[in-house]
Structure formats: C-alpha cells, structure tokens
N, C-alpha and C positions, 0 to 999 in steps of 0.2 A: 180398286187398287191403284187408280190413277195411272201415272206413267211408270211405275216401278215394274221391273222385269222379273217375273217369278223365276225365270231361268237362272238368274243370279244365284238362287238358293237351291236349284234342282240338284239333288244328289250331294249337297254339301254336308259334311259330317260335323254336326254341332253337338257339343256336350252342354247340357243345362245343369248348373250346379245348384242344387237345392230345390225342394218342392215349395209349397206354401203360396203366399199371396202373389209373388212375382214369378216363381218358377213354373207353375202350372200354366198360366196364360202364355208365357214365353214359349214353352214347349209346344202348346197348341198352335200358336201363330207360326212358328218355324216349321212344324210338321205340315201345316196348311200351305206353306210356300214351297214345299217339296224337299225340304232338308231331311236328312237322315238323322233323327234326334235320339240321343241317349241322355236320360236324366240320372244323375247320381245324387244320393242323399245320405247324410251321416246316420240319420235316425231310421228306425224300423218299427215305429209305433203304429197304433190302430189308425190314426189319421193319415199317416204317410201311406199305409197299405191301401186305404180307400182311394187316396189321390192317385196312387200308382195303378190301381185297377182301372180307373177311369182313363188314364193315359194309354195303358196297354191295349184297351179296347179300340183305341184309335190307330194303333200300330206303332206306338212309341216304346222304345226299350227303356225300362226303369231298373236301376240297380240300387237296392236299399241296403243300408248298413255299411256302405263302402263309398265314402265321399273323397277318398284319398288318392285313388289310383286313376291315372289318365286313361280313358278308353282308347284303344288302338285306332289310329287313323284320324283322331280329332283334328279338325281344321280351325275351330273356333270354340271358345267357352263363353257361355252367357251365364253370369252368376247372379244369385240372389244378393242384394246389397249387404246383408249382414255377415257374409262369409269373409273371414279375416284374410288380408293379403298374404300372410305367411303360411297359409295352409299348404300341405304337401302337394295337393292337386295343382295349385298355381305355380309352385316351384317347378314341378315337372313340366307344366305348360310353357313357362318362360324358358326353360332349358331346351324345349323342343321348338321354340319360336312360334308358339300358338298364341294368337291374340286373345285377350280377356275383356269382355264387355259386361256391363251391368244392364239391367232392364231399361234404364233411362237411355243409355247409349243405343240399345237396340231400337227403341222407339224413335230416337232422333234419326237414326240411319234409315228407318222404314217410312218416315213421314213423306207425304207428297211434296213435290217441289213448290207447289203453290199453297202449302198448308199454313195454318195460323202461326204467327210468331209467338215466341215464349217470353213471358215476363217472369223471371225466376227469383225466388227468395230462399236464403238460407240464414243460419245463425244458431247460436246455442239455444236461445229461447225466443219465443214469439212468432215462429215461422207459420204455424197453422193459422193463428189469429190474423196475421198480416196478409196471408194469401186469401183468406176468406173476406177480409175487408176489401182487398184489391178486386176480387171477383164481384163483390157487391157494388163497388164504384163503377167498374166496367159495365155491369148490367144496367146501372142507372144511366149510363151514357148511351144505352140502346145497342150495345155490342153483344154478339153471341159469344159466350165464354163459359168456362167451367174451372173450378178449383181442382187441380190434378196433381199427380206425382206421389208424394208421401202421404197424401190425404185424398179423399173423394174419389173421382173417376181415375181408373188406372191410365197411365200415359199411353200404353199400347192400345187400349180401347179408344182413347181420345184421337190418336193419329190414324187408326185403322178403321174406326167405326163410320157409320153412314152420316152421323150428325156433322154438320159443317160449323166451324168456329171462326170468328174474326181474330181472336187472340186467346191464349191460354195463360192462366195464373198458376204457376208451377212451384210447389214446395219441394225442396231438395235437401236431403240429409247429407252429412259429410260422407257417409258410406256410399250413397248414390253418386255423389260427385267424384269420388275416388275412381269409380269404374266408368266414368263418362268422359273420356278424353277429347272427343270431337264436338261436344255440345257447344253451341254458339247462340247465346240469348240475344234478343232485341235489346233488353235492358235487364239488370239484375241488382239485387240488394243483399248485402251481408249485414244483418241487424246488430250483431254483437258477437264477441268471442270470449268464452270463459272455458276453463278446463272441463272437458267432458269426453267420454269414450276414449280416454287415453290408453286403456288396455287394448283397444282395437287398433288405434293409429300408431301407438308406440311412443309418441312424444307430442307435446303441445305444438311444436314446429310442424310436424307432419299433419296434425289436425288442422291447423291454420292453413297450411298449403292446400289441403283438399277443399276446405271452404272457399279459398281464393280461386279455385278453378272456375267458379261460377261467373267470374268476370272475363274470362278468356274469350276474346273475339266479340265482346259486346259492341253493338252498332251505335246505340244512342246514348245510354246513360249507365254509369256505375254508381249506384246509390250506397252511401256509407254513413256510419254513425259518428257524428262530430265528437261525441263524448267517449268514443272507443277508438283510440288511435290505431289499434291493430287493424281495424276494418279499413281505415284510410291507407295504411301501409300496403294492404292487399291490392287496393286500387292502383297505387303507384307502381306496383310490381307487375301488374297485368298487361298482357299484350292485347290491345284493343284495336278496333277499327279507327281510322284516322280522325274522324270528327266526333268520336265518342267523348262525352263529358263526365267529369266527376261531380256528383250532386250530393251534398251533405244534408242530413236532417239533424235538428237540434231542438231541445226543449227551451232554449233561450231565443234571443232575437237573431234571426238568420242574417248572415252575410250574403253578398251576391253569390249566386249559384247554390243557394241552400233553401230548404224549407224549415220553418220554425214557428215559434209562438210569440205573439205580441198582444199583451193585455187580453188574454183569454181567446184570441183568434189564431187559428192555424193559417199561416201565410206562406206564399210562394214567391221567392226572389230568384228562381232559377229559370222558369219557363214563362217569362214575361218580356215585353219590350223594355229595353233600357233597364236591365236588372240592377244597375248600380244606383238608380234613383227610385225605381218603382217596386211595389209589392202587390200581389194579388191576394185578396181574402179568399179562403177556400171553405172554411167551416168554423164553428165555435168549438171550444173544448167541450162544452156541454153536449155537443152532437156525438161525442165518442162514448161508447158504453163498454165497460165502466171508464170514467175519466181519470184513472190512475196514471201516474207519470209514465210507466213503461208501456201502457196501452196507448197513450198519446204518441209516444215514439213509434209504435207499430203503425198507427194511423198516418203519421207523417211519411213513413217509408212506403206504405201502400199508395198514398197520394202522389209521392214522387214518381213511382213507377207508372201510375196511371197518367200523370201529366207528361211523362216522357213519351207515352203512346198517343198524346194529343187529346186527352179527355178534357172537356171544359170544366171550369171551376164549380159550376152548379151540380154537376154529376158527382164530384168529390163529396160535397155536402150531403146530397141526397143518398149517396151510397153509404156514407158513414152513419147517417140517421137510420137507414134500413137494417144495418148490420146488428146481429145479436150474437154474442160470444157463445161458444160451446159450453156445455156443463162443466163444472169443476175448475173454471178459470175465474178467479176472484169473483165468484158468484155470491150475491147477497142472499142468504137463506131466510133470515127473519130477524126481527128485533124482539127481544124478551127483556122486560124490566129495564128499558133504556139502553140495553147492550146490543150492539149489532153482531150477528154471527155470519162469517164469510168463509165460503168453501173455495180454497185454492189448492185442492188435492193434486192438481196438475203440476204444482211446484215440486218436481221430483229431484231437483238438484239445488245447490246453494245459490247459484246465480238467479234462478227463477224465484226462490224464496226471498232473496235480498230485494228484488224488485217489488215483490208483494208486500213485504214489511215496510218498504219506503212509502207505501201508499196511505198509511194510517198513522195517526199521531200517538195513540195510546192503546197498546195491544196486550192481550193475553194470548200467547202463542202456543198452539198445539203443534208439536214437531216430533220427528223421529221415524224410523223405519230402517231400510237397508241403505247404508251410506255409499256403497259402490266405490270405496277408496277415498271419498271426499274428506276434507278437513273443514272445521267450522269456525275457526278463530276470526277470520275476516268477516264472516257473516254476522256473528254475535257482536263483535266490536262495532260494526256499522249500525246495528239495530238497538244496542243496549239502552240508549236514552228513551226509546219508545216503549220498552217492555215494562208492563205492570206485573206480569207473572208468566210462568212457562209451565206447560204440562207436557211431559215427555212420554212417548210410547215407542214400541218397536225394538227390534233386535240391537240396533247400534245407538240407542239413546245415550249411552254412557259417553260417547264422543262429544255429543252436544252438551251434556251436563258438565263435562270437564272444561269445555270452552266457556260456558256460562260462569263457572267458578273463577276462571281467569279474567274475564272481561266484563262480567255483570254480577259480581258477587252479592250485591244487595237485592237482586231480583229473586222473589220467592219461586222455588222450583218444586213441582210435584212429579215424582218419578214413578210411573205406573209399571210395575213388574208383572204384566199379564198380557197374554196374546189371544185370549178367548173372544168370542163374538160380542161379549158385553163390554169389551175394553174401551171402545169408542164412546159409548154412553157414559162410562165412568170418567173418561177424559173430559167430555163436555160438562159433566156435573162439577168436576174439579175446576174447570175454567170459569164456570158461572160463579163459583165461590170466590174466585180471585178477582173477578171483574166488577166494576162499578158503572153507574150511568155515564154514558159518553164513551166508554171503552169499546173496542172491537175484539171479539174472540175470533182469531184467525187460524184456520187450518192451512198451514203452508209448510209441509213436512220437511222439505229440503232433502228428502230421501225417497227412494223407491218403496213400493208398497208390498212387494211379493212375500215379505216375511209374515204378514198378517192377512193380506187380502189378495184376491185374484189379480187386481190391477188398481190403478188410481181412481177409476170410475167407481168401483165398489167401495173404496175407502171414502170417497166423497159422499156417496149415497148413505153410508153408515153415519157420517157426520150430520148430514141433513136430517136423517131419521131421528137421531139423538136430539137435535135442536127442536124438532117438531114435538118430541115427547116432553121436552122442557116446557115449551110453549103451552102444551095442553094442560100441564100441571101448574102453570103460572097463576 
C-alpha cells in the first residue's frame, strides 16, 4: 500500500453507486481499506444478485432496486461512470454536501506518491486505438506500461496491484472525466470532438467541457488536433502547469510545435532542437496498420504523447510497426472477385463512419442500426462522391435513406426490411451485386448494433462470416 494511510478510510461511510465492472472492484478496495461500504444499484436482475451475494459475503451492504435514495450517514459517493449527473441520488448528495467521485478519481486519489505518471487520451473516436498504439510505443522504448482505464487493466488494479509501472497509457471517456475533478496528467490528448452522448451530458457544451477536463493541470504537453479547432480551444481554456506546451498533430506539413506528415513520413517538429528549422523523422505512413487517414491521426497523437514522455524516435517506429488493431476496426476481411470487404463495425456513430468512408475511393456502404438520436445529412453529403451503392439494415435505416435521397439521389440503395439472423448475409450478397472490381464493400454502420445484435463485435463477426461464405462460393 506504499505510504497511504489506511486509517484515512477506517470507518468512513462510502456509498458505491452501481455494480458492474467498476462498482464491484471499488467496493472491494474501499472495504479492504476499512471503509463502511454500502452499494446501491438500480437493477435487481440475476447478474446483480450474484454480484451482491459476493460482496455481502465480504461484509459489504448491498441495496438492489433502489439507486435513488442516499444512505444515511454517507460521507462520500463513488459512482460508476455511466450514472447520469441528474440522478436523484446525486441531487441528494449535492444538497447534503457529499462529494461524488468516479472510479478514475478514486484510483487517482489512492495511487502511491511515487507511482507511474499518466499519459491520458480522450475524444469522440479513436481513443482505444490511440492508447493501444501509445502502449506499444512505450513498450518498444523498454518502459513498463499498460493500456488502462476505459480498456484493458482496470485503473484501480494498476495503481494498487503489485506490478510496478514506469508510465500508464490511460483511455478516459467523457463520463469518467466528469467524475474525476482532481486528475492531473503528465500529458494528455483530445483526439476529436463530435456530438455524442448528449443525452447524458445535456448539451454539446457540457460534453466538450467534460472532455476538456483531461487537460487540467497537465505538466508537459496538451496534445490537440489541428483539424479540429474545438480541441485547440479546450487547450486554450485549460489551467495547466507553467511550462506545459500545446502540441498539435496534423495530416499535413507540421508547423513548429506540431507533429505531421511530409511525403509519406511521420515527422516531429515539437520535441526537437531548434523546432523552427528542424524536423525529426519518426516512422513511415506504411508503418501504421491500417494506413487510413484517421488512423494516421491516431498514430500522430500517440507519438506526440510518447515524445512528450521522452521516448526516442526509433521506439515510435518500432511501436507502430508492432501494433495490431482490435477486431472490427477497419479490418480487411477478404478480397472476392476483385472487391475488398472491410469490417468497421466499431463505427457506431456518424463521426467514426465519416472517418472510415474517407479512407476509400469507391465504396458500397452497408449501414444502419440504432441511430441514438443522430442525423445523417452531413455524413452522407461528405461521402456522396465515393458511394457506388448503399445497403441499409436495422431499425433506423429510414433516417439514412432519407439523407441519401437528399444528398446522393443517384446512388442505388437497397433497403433490407429484415432483422433475422440471415439479414447480414443478405446485405453482403446485395453489396456484392452492386460492387465491381476495385470497389470496397464497407461495413461502417454509423449506428449502434443492439437492434439486431448483442454488440458491434457480433455484428462484425456476422459480416466476416457472410464474406467468407461468398468467398467459398466464388
């Protein structure tokens, strides 16, 4: 436990809001530190009851089916990140002057004084890939690290476990940042900002404000996207340490204090001697897998954070070469009859789909699912010239069809009115009919998957299986 004093927590009455992936570990840790822990949870299903039984065996009080009432005597709430700020429990806590922390805040407060610094990443899209690239680069430099936070190892495990790290690559969602007021990163990046989770945050301004919290108190570098002015605005508004620098990344030629691309080479004009005249080669575009524009941007952001931590250029190249993206992120499945089939089922919102569509010249697009309140005019207008055909699936496909009628009326559209297990195979067969040699059939749904599938992974797996079936019959 290092220099932390367990007596700080002895007898402290803490309410943990929500079971699940963050609530259960938080309750266990706090109980182990001597706190008197009560867990409250809205749901009372089979999974919740099993988790409750495990915690009750340890001596933790669990209240299922009532997440609204503040337990008497509560001195602190530790909440699961997904719980909305306007919940009655939090209203009652604020009225009673009870502080509210998320699991990230708890991990930050419990870390050892000499613990590994955090390199943090947020953004509407690309967080996971960027953090994994960053971890790969840090490992290539010989540093002990892990990808943690919203992915991989839990932050509580990382700061309390026996394994020692030199630095942590931390993915943070807007929810987590909302509940982490005292977090202070070594360096941090906001990759991009587009409307998302507005039902949770209440407005785009509130969403951006929570994303911007990642820059507060940064010591070395605030990394922003030159092409997305909103990210630079967040840097300008942040209260940082005196010598902290603003570092941009761009797909174009970088200015001083930026990383960018020159003739197929990723270059650094930020962390070099005499940056007004010199640039340092880091890697080739071909070292990034896949070399789609938005993924090059991810690589540049990861490189900027690594360079801010003092990583040498060779490690950036080696780390990017070693990195392999997770499944369902612009993953090439197969070529059939001269047509490439690409699975980007992870493109669950319009911003992600727009980046995916921009990576290919001639596309038959498979799209649709649950829109989550999104509109599609901007997406369709930006991609119209690249579309050879569109196959629509899912509950909210009419919204995309209407946008296509407005902005790409000449593009042939197949509207599949079915949600059975064979729907994806039918979609792939229709896409094959519309595609010709040199085209890319791209699954980039711009929608969530839960109307037809358990999650985006299952949707992507169904697409890949359908493509393999095509190939077998080719």
